[in-house]
ROBAZA-514583 format. One line per field, with one value per residue (C-alpha): residue in three letters; residue number from 0; x, y, z. Coordinates in steps of 0.1 Angstrom, whole numbers, plus 5000, padded with zeros to 4 digits. Each point is the difference from the previous one (the first is absolute). Layout:
<pts>
type <- (ALA|...) $
seq <- (NUM|...) $
east <- (X|...) $
north <- (Y|...) $
up <- (Z|...) $
</pts>
This chain:
<pts>
type <- (UNK|UNK|UNK|UNK|UNK|UNK|UNK|UNK|UNK|UNK|UNK|UNK|UNK|UNK|UNK|UNK|UNK|UNK|UNK|UNK|UNK|UNK|UNK|UNK|UNK|UNK|UNK|UNK|UNK|UNK|UNK|UNK|UNK|UNK|UNK|UNK|UNK|UNK|UNK|UNK|UNK|UNK|UNK|UNK|UNK|UNK|UNK|UNK|UNK|UNK|UNK|UNK|UNK|UNK|UNK|UNK|UNK|UNK|UNK|UNK|UNK|UNK|UNK|UNK|UNK|UNK|UNK|UNK|UNK|UNK|UNK|UNK|UNK|UNK|UNK|UNK|UNK|UNK|UNK|UNK|UNK|UNK|UNK|UNK|UNK|UNK|UNK|UNK|UNK|UNK|UNK|UNK|UNK|UNK|UNK|UNK|UNK|UNK|UNK|UNK|UNK|UNK|UNK|UNK|UNK|UNK|UNK|UNK|UNK|UNK|UNK|UNK|UNK|UNK|UNK|UNK|UNK|UNK|UNK|UNK|UNK|UNK|UNK|UNK|UNK|UNK|UNK|UNK|UNK|UNK|UNK|UNK|UNK|UNK|UNK|UNK|UNK|UNK|UNK|UNK|UNK|UNK|UNK|UNK|UNK|UNK|UNK|UNK|UNK|UNK|UNK|UNK|UNK|UNK|UNK|UNK|UNK|UNK|UNK|UNK|UNK|UNK|UNK|UNK|UNK|UNK|UNK|UNK|UNK|UNK|UNK|UNK|UNK|UNK|UNK|UNK|UNK|UNK|UNK|UNK|UNK|UNK|UNK|UNK|UNK|UNK|UNK|UNK|UNK|UNK|UNK|UNK|UNK|UNK|UNK|UNK|UNK|UNK|UNK|UNK|UNK|UNK|UNK|UNK|UNK|UNK|UNK|UNK|UNK|UNK|UNK|UNK|UNK|UNK|UNK|UNK|UNK|UNK|UNK|UNK|UNK|UNK|UNK|UNK|UNK|UNK|UNK|UNK|UNK|UNK|UNK|UNK|UNK|UNK|UNK|UNK|UNK|UNK|UNK|UNK|UNK|UNK|UNK|UNK|UNK|UNK|UNK|UNK|UNK|UNK|UNK|UNK|UNK|UNK|UNK|UNK|UNK|UNK|UNK|UNK|UNK|UNK|UNK|UNK|UNK|UNK|UNK|UNK|UNK|UNK|UNK|UNK|UNK|UNK|UNK|UNK|UNK|UNK|UNK|UNK|UNK|UNK|UNK|UNK|UNK|UNK|UNK|UNK|UNK|UNK|UNK|UNK|UNK|UNK|UNK|UNK|UNK|UNK|UNK|UNK|UNK|UNK|UNK|UNK|UNK|UNK|UNK|UNK|UNK|UNK|UNK|UNK|UNK|UNK|UNK|UNK|UNK|UNK|UNK|UNK|UNK|UNK|UNK|UNK|UNK|UNK|UNK|UNK|UNK|UNK|UNK|UNK|UNK|UNK|UNK|UNK|UNK|UNK|UNK|UNK|UNK|UNK|UNK|UNK|UNK|UNK|UNK|UNK|UNK|UNK|UNK|UNK|UNK|UNK|UNK|UNK|UNK|UNK|UNK|UNK|UNK|UNK|UNK|UNK|UNK|UNK|UNK|UNK|UNK|UNK|UNK|UNK|UNK|UNK|UNK|UNK|UNK|UNK|UNK|UNK|UNK|UNK|UNK|UNK|UNK|UNK|UNK|UNK|UNK|UNK|UNK|UNK|UNK|UNK|UNK|UNK|UNK|UNK|UNK|UNK|UNK|UNK|UNK|UNK|UNK|UNK|UNK|UNK|UNK|UNK|UNK|UNK|UNK|UNK|UNK|UNK|UNK|UNK|UNK|UNK|UNK|UNK|UNK|UNK|UNK|UNK|UNK|UNK|UNK|UNK|UNK|UNK|UNK|UNK|UNK|UNK|UNK|UNK|UNK|UNK|UNK|UNK|UNK|UNK|UNK|UNK|UNK|UNK|UNK|UNK|UNK|UNK|UNK|UNK) $
seq <- (0|1|2|3|4|5|6|7|8|9|10|11|12|13|14|15|16|17|18|19|20|21|22|23|24|25|26|27|28|29|30|31|32|33|34|35|36|37|38|39|40|41|42|43|44|45|46|47|48|49|50|51|52|53|54|55|56|57|58|59|60|61|62|63|64|65|66|67|68|69|70|71|72|73|74|75|76|77|78|79|80|81|82|83|84|85|86|87|88|89|90|91|92|93|94|95|96|97|98|99|100|101|102|103|104|105|106|107|108|109|110|111|112|113|114|115|116|117|118|119|120|121|122|123|124|125|126|127|128|129|130|131|132|133|134|135|136|137|138|139|140|141|142|143|144|145|146|147|148|149|150|151|152|153|154|155|156|157|158|159|160|161|162|163|164|165|166|167|168|169|170|171|172|173|174|175|176|177|178|179|180|181|182|183|184|185|186|187|188|189|190|191|192|193|194|195|196|197|198|199|200|201|202|203|204|205|206|207|208|209|210|211|212|213|214|215|216|217|218|219|220|221|222|223|224|225|226|227|228|229|230|231|232|233|234|235|236|237|238|239|240|241|242|243|244|245|246|247|248|249|250|251|252|253|254|255|256|257|258|259|260|261|262|263|264|265|266|267|268|269|270|271|272|273|274|275|276|277|278|279|280|281|282|283|284|285|286|287|288|289|290|291|292|293|294|295|296|297|298|299|300|301|302|303|304|305|306|307|308|309|310|311|312|313|314|315|316|317|318|319|320|321|322|323|324|325|326|327|328|329|330|331|332|333|334|335|336|337|338|339|340|341|342|343|344|345|346|347|348|349|350|351|352|353|354|355|356|357|358|359|360|361|362|363|364|365|366|367|368|369|370|371|372|373|374|375|376|377|378|379|380|381|382|383|384|385|386|387|388|389|390|391|392|393|394|395|396|397|398|399|400|401|402|403|404|405|406|407|408|409|410|411|412|413|414|415|416|417|418|419|420|421|422|423|424|425|426|427|428|429|430|431|432|433|434|435|436|437|438|439|440|441|442|443|444|445|446|447|448|449|450|451|452|453) $
east <- (2072|4971|4987|5018|4989|4991|5028|5003|5007|5037|5004|5015|4979|5030|5035|5025|4983|4973|4965|4989|4965|5000|5018|5008|5017|5025|5031|5031|5018|4972|4967|4990|4977|4980|5011|4998|5028|4996|4985|4973|5015|4996|5031|5009|5021|5019|5011|5026|4989|5021|5018|5015|5003|5020|5023|5029|5009|4964|4996|5032|4989|4966|5016|5023|4969|4981|5029|5002|4963|5001|5021|4972|4983|4965|4981|4982|5011|4988|5025|5017|4994|5019|5020|5005|5022|5017|4969|4982|4983|5014|4975|4998|4975|4990|4975|4965|4984|4963|4989|4994|5028|5001|4991|4968|4991|5003|4979|4973|5000|5018|5032|5014|4997|5012|5016|4995|5022|5026|5003|5002|5028|5020|4995|5011|5029|5011|4998|5022|5026|5001|5002|5028|5019|5001|5016|4970|4983|4963|4996|4963|4985|4964|4965|4995|5030|4987|4976|4977|5001|4980|5031|5011|5014|5026|5024|5002|5015|5037|4998|5017|5021|5037|5029|5019|5034|5002|4998|4985|4975|4966|4984|5018|4979|4973|4972|4973|4967|5005|4976|5023|5034|5027|5014|5034|4983|4981|5032|5019|5028|5013|4975|5003|4977|4988|4977|4980|4998|4986|4975|4990|4992|4978|4982|4993|4986|4978|4989|4989|4985|4989|5022|5036|5019|5012|4968|4991|4991|5022|5036|5017|4979|5008|5037|5002|4984|5022|5032|4991|4968|4991|4978|4963|4997|4967|4982|5031|4996|5021|5019|5012|5005|5036|5012|4983|5014|5035|4997|4988|5030|5012|5036|5006|5029|4974|4976|5001|5012|4974|5015|4998|4965|4989|5016|4981|4967|5008|5006|5038|5027|5017|5033|4996|5026|4974|5010|4980|4990|4987|4980|4984|4991|4984|4981|4987|4989|4983|4981|4990|4988|4986|5018|5018|5015|4990|5025|5029|5001|5026|5015|4980|5010|4987|4994|5000|5022|5022|4995|5030|5016|4984|5017|4993|4970|4996|4967|5001|4979|4989|4998|5028|5015|4991|5036|5033|5015|5028|5000|5009|5021|5000|4995|5023|4982|4993|5025|4985|4994|4996|4965|4991|4994|4964|4981|4978|4984|4962|4994|5019|5028|4999|4989|5026|4994|5017|4984|5006|5032|5021|4993|5026|5019|4987|4995|4986|4970|4990|4997|4980|5031|5003|4990|4999|5028|4995|4993|5025|5030|5011|4988|4966|4965|5001|5038|5018|4984|4975|4964|4975|4970|4977|5025|5027|4977|4975|4964|4984|5025|4985|5022|4996|4997|5017|4978|5011|4994|5027|5004|5018|5037|5001|5012|4980|5020|5031|4987|4996|4964|4996|4985|4971|5010|5005|5000|5035|5002|5023|4975|4973|5016|4983|5032|5017|4983|5005|5036|5006|4983|5022|5031|4990|4995|5034|5017|4983|5011|5036|4999|4987|5027|5027|4987|4999|5036|5013) $
north <- (1647|4999|5034|5016|4995|5029|5016|4993|5026|4989|5005|5032|5023|5011|4987|5024|5019|4974|4999|4966|4987|4964|4967|4977|4973|4990|4978|4989|5032|5025|5015|5010|5030|5015|5036|5029|5023|5037|4995|4977|4968|4969|4983|4971|5010|4973|5010|4979|4988|5006|4967|5009|5037|4996|4972|5015|4968|4994|5036|5000|4968|5014|5031|4978|4981|5031|5015|4969|4999|5035|4986|4976|5009|5013|4981|4970|5011|5028|5028|5016|5037|5011|4984|5021|4978|5026|5012|4984|4977|4992|4997|4991|5014|4978|4999|4991|4972|5003|4964|4967|4975|4968|4981|5020|5000|4963|4994|5023|4993|4967|4990|5021|4988|5008|5034|5011|4971|5007|5036|4991|4976|5024|5030|4982|4983|5034|5014|4971|5007|5037|4991|4975|5024|5025|4973|4993|4967|5006|4968|5005|4999|4988|5008|5025|5020|5003|5028|5002|5037|5017|5001|4964|4978|5014|4982|5017|4997|4999|5001|4967|5001|4998|5014|4971|5006|4971|5020|4980|5021|4995|5003|4969|4979|4978|5024|4997|4981|4962|4992|5022|4993|4980|4968|5017|5030|4978|4981|5033|4992|5016|5028|5014|5018|4965|5000|5028|4978|4971|5024|5013|4964|4996|5033|4992|4966|5018|5026|4973|4975|5019|4977|5002|4970|4988|5007|5026|4979|4995|5014|4966|4983|5028|5000|4962|5002|5029|4981|4964|4998|5010|5030|4997|5017|4986|5029|5019|5008|4978|5029|5012|4966|4993|5034|4996|4964|5013|5027|4976|4977|4993|5004|5037|4994|4985|5029|5027|5035|5027|5013|4965|4997|5032|4991|4968|5018|5024|4971|5004|4974|5006|4994|5032|5027|5026|5023|5004|5035|4988|4972|5023|5026|4973|4987|5035|5004|4966|5008|5034|4989|4966|4984|4970|4970|4966|4986|4981|4963|4975|5006|4984|4992|5026|4996|4969|4972|4978|4963|4983|4971|4966|4977|4983|5015|5027|5003|5002|5028|5007|4977|4974|4984|4963|4989|5016|5015|4978|4976|4963|4983|5014|4978|5007|5006|4968|4989|4993|5015|5037|5014|5021|5036|5009|5014|5023|4993|4995|5004|5032|5006|4982|5024|5007|5014|5002|4967|4981|4978|5006|4973|4972|5015|4980|4964|4978|4993|5036|4995|4968|4978|4983|5000|5035|5009|4996|5034|4994|5009|5032|5031|5014|4986|4963|5001|4988|5016|5018|5005|4971|5020|5005|5021|4973|4970|5010|5012|4966|4984|4978|4987|4968|4962|4975|5011|5036|5020|5025|5028|4995|4995|4986|4966|4983|4973|5009|4984|5022|5005|4995|5030|4996|4994|5032|5007|5005|5037|4994|4977|5026|5024|5001|5001|4970|4972|5018|5006|4963|4989|5024|4987|4964|5008|5017|4970|4976|5021|5000|4962|4996|5023|4981|4967|5013|5014|4967) $
up <- (4263|5025|5012|5029|5036|5022|5020|5037|5026|5000|4963|4986|4978|4980|4993|4986|4972|4995|5016|5013|4992|5012|5007|4971|5021|5026|4998|5018|4992|5006|4989|4964|4997|4972|4995|4976|4988|4995|4966|5013|4985|5021|5013|5023|5030|5019|5035|5020|5034|5031|4998|4966|5006|5032|4989|4982|4982|4988|4991|4979|4984|4991|4985|4978|4988|4992|4981|4979|4995|4986|4971|4990|4968|5010|4973|5016|5035|5024|4994|5030|5000|5031|5028|5032|5021|5021|5018|5030|4992|4965|4972|4963|4975|4971|4972|5011|4979|5000|4994|5018|5007|4979|5031|5004|4963|4996|5032|4987|4962|4996|4981|4972|4964|4965|4993|5036|5013|4973|5009|5037|4992|4978|5024|5031|4983|4986|5036|5013|4973|5010|5037|4995|4978|5029|5021|5021|5009|5009|5021|5005|4965|5005|4988|5028|4987|4964|4996|4969|4993|4972|4978|5007|5028|5024|5023|5034|5035|5001|5038|5005|4969|5004|4980|4985|5016|5023|5032|5029|5020|5015|4966|4989|5023|4986|4988|4975|4995|5002|4971|4977|5014|4983|5017|5006|5015|5024|5009|5004|4975|4969|4995|4965|4976|4989|5031|4982|4969|5020|5016|4966|4989|5031|4994|4964|5011|5025|4974|4975|5024|5031|5022|5012|4984|5034|5019|5026|5030|5031|4998|5007|4972|4975|5009|4995|4966|4989|5010|4989|4980|4964|4994|4991|4966|4988|4981|4990|4963|4977|4984|5035|5016|4988|5013|5034|5003|4993|5026|5027|4997|5035|4989|4995|4976|4975|5002|4974|5011|4998|4968|4984|5013|4984|4967|4999|5007|4972|4976|4997|5003|5034|4982|4980|5011|5009|5029|5031|4991|4966|5016|5026|4972|4980|5030|5007|4963|5000|5033|4987|4966|5010|4971|5016|4983|5014|5026|4984|5008|4990|4966|4972|4964|4975|4963|4979|5014|4979|5008|5015|4981|5007|5024|5033|5016|4973|4980|4963|4986|4965|4969|4998|4969|4995|5004|5010|4968|4985|5029|4996|4974|4965|4969|4970|4967|4980|4973|4966|4966|5001|5001|4969|5008|5007|4971|5022|5033|4996|5037|5005|5025|5033|5028|5026|5035|5034|5011|4967|4999|4968|4974|4997|5030|5029|5009|4971|5021|4996|4962|5001|4993|5034|5036|5016|5024|5038|5016|5029|4978|5016|5019|4993|5001|5009|5005|5031|5030|4977|5008|4997|4991|4971|4981|5003|4995|4973|5005|5002|5024|5027|5027|5021|4997|4976|4971|5003|4969|4993|4975|4967|5002|5035|5012|5027|5017|4979|4968|4969|4989|4962|4983|4976|4963|4982|4962|4985|4992|4970|4983|5006|4976|4965|4979|5015|4979|4967|5008|5008|4967|4980|5018|4992|4963|4998|5016|4976|4970|5014|5003|4964|4986|5019|4986|4965|5002|5012) $
</pts>
């Protein structure tokens, strides 16, 4: 807060039990003075002007607002120490925050960054949760009403706040600062605590860029942009941008409530069943310790993901078997003389693995006994609607033209492609020829014996 101005001849030198040392500012309701209590502690004293002090309705309204403001948790706000509303003139004593406003700090030092911006976001959101919990709508949340005290940011000035009871009084008129007002606030309709959430988004945009998101030139131009133009958010950090965008939605029903806003800033799912008190306490702890989780954006998948089954428009991931298992017509085993049992396998057992088709269980073409089956025989790689990519076509597939070369087992133009000649695996066994010779010798001996017996 800027230093106090000197007192004028019309200013009091004491108010109640407090000495007055200077002026801190003047508003629509009255003057705010810098004072000291009997212990020498600095305080801010707000004194109502004649218009408010002499109007019974306004005075009663102000008293109601002050009583509600006294219920607001003091963390992140300027606590009210005393309210003397039955004296003339009425005055309220609150905590004095010795620090510049956010407006002045950005003008002097530039936009906030990093941890400083995160703490500002969490502190002010925590303050709004506490204010709304007390049934108050601030309605003038702006950089000038955020003071950067030595122990952290504080939200001040409930002078134009109203208790959320639907009562229509002078304080329900359009009040606020146009650059930080919500569309429904400008149009004078449906004022709820969502106007403070919209203002919070504007304040965070200003804090991180140095500019109000809807400009700060003429009032008509600013009002037009707030109601019908998108905000300018260039320069808002990526981790904060989704939260600010949600708060600046022109439809208040789509904006988060202050509690949901704070939970996102603390890295929680807004759907969690945390109470308002728990959220406020965590916001206080996070602001005090400086340990703040990054703002939560849209839900993202976590952990390893299982590929979806292949089909229309779905990619196939991972190694694929050369053919769909057991697809296509099955060939019965050949009829003929039984094969003698093997006398030992010189090559060892056939290796089996998850990608190796079982021997003699698939199409004959897989065993070198005929053309390979077409890949379009069922679901899976190369099946109906399946992917046409390197995993479905073979690593050397080249598409295009009448001389298209395709991977093994495919059928360009609907005609089967003959596979290269393969050696018969039965004849490649070392015991086959001796077994055949022994069989022939036995058959010859049988024939000789039959001839002799005849």
